[in-house]
C-alpha positions in Angstrom: 0.0 0.0 0.0 1.4 3.4 -1.0 0.8 6.4 1.2 0.7 10.0 0.0 3.7 11.6 1.9 2.1 15.0 2.3 -1.0 13.4 3.9 1.1 11.2 6.1 3.2 14.1 7.4 0.1 16.2 8.0 -1.5 13.3 10.0 1.7 12.8 12.0 1.9 16.5 12.9 -1.6 16.3 14.3 -0.9 13.3 16.6 -0.3 13.8 20.3 3.1 12.9 21.7 6.6 12.9 20.1 5.4 11.7 16.7 3.6 14.9 16.1 6.4 17.2 17.2 9.6 16.1 15.3 9.5 14.6 11.9 12.9 14.1 10.3 13.4 13.8 6.5 16.9 12.8 5.3 17.9 13.2 1.7 15.5 12.7 -1.2 15.2 16.0 -3.1 12.0 15.0 -4.8 10.4 14.0 -1.5 11.6 17.3 0.1 10.2 19.3 -2.8 6.8 17.5 -2.4 6.8 18.3 1.3 8.1 21.9 1.2 4.8 23.3 2.5 5.1 21.1 5.6 8.8 21.8 6.4 9.3 24.1 9.3 13.1 23.8 9.5 15.9 22.9 7.0 19.3 21.6 8.1 21.9 21.6 5.4 25.3 20.0 5.7 28.1 21.2 3.4 31.5 19.9 2.8 34.5 21.6 1.1 34.5 19.0 -1.8 33.4 19.6 -5.3 31.7 16.4 -6.6 30.2 17.5 -9.9 27.0 15.6 -9.6 24.5 14.6 -7.0 20.9 14.7 -5.7 19.2 18.1 -5.7 18.3 19.4 -2.2 14.7 20.1 -3.6 13.2 18.7 -6.7 10.0 18.4 -8.5 7.3 21.0 -8.8 7.4 23.1 -5.6 6.7 26.7 -4.8 9.7 28.7 -3.4 9.5 29.3 0.4 11.4 31.7 2.6 13.7 30.4 5.4 16.1 32.4 7.6 19.4 31.0 8.8 19.3 30.6 12.6 22.4 28.7 13.5 25.6 27.5 11.9 28.3 25.2 13.2 31.7 25.0 11.5 34.1 22.1 11.9 37.9 22.1 11.6 37.8 20.1 8.3 35.7 22.9 6.7 32.4 21.1 6.9 29.4 23.2 8.0 25.9 22.5 9.3 23.4 25.3 8.9 19.9 25.4 10.4 17.1 27.5 8.6 13.7 28.2 10.1 10.6 29.0 8.0 9.8 32.7 7.9 
């Protein structure tokens, strides 16, 4: 049985308890693009390596959304993690 990811996330957000509070999506640019209206925070990891190809962070047909950077952590190897909250 296939479940619509948008409906699943909306249902989980309405539940009481920890399931309705934190939903974590890792990878999958197409899935992230489909869920952009439901995403409250983005966390991007970046590395000082140029690979030339890869999976887009957001894919598919989605409407642009505004996010503000709220935190950044840098590591000695040049990697960074940046948190963005929905405006």
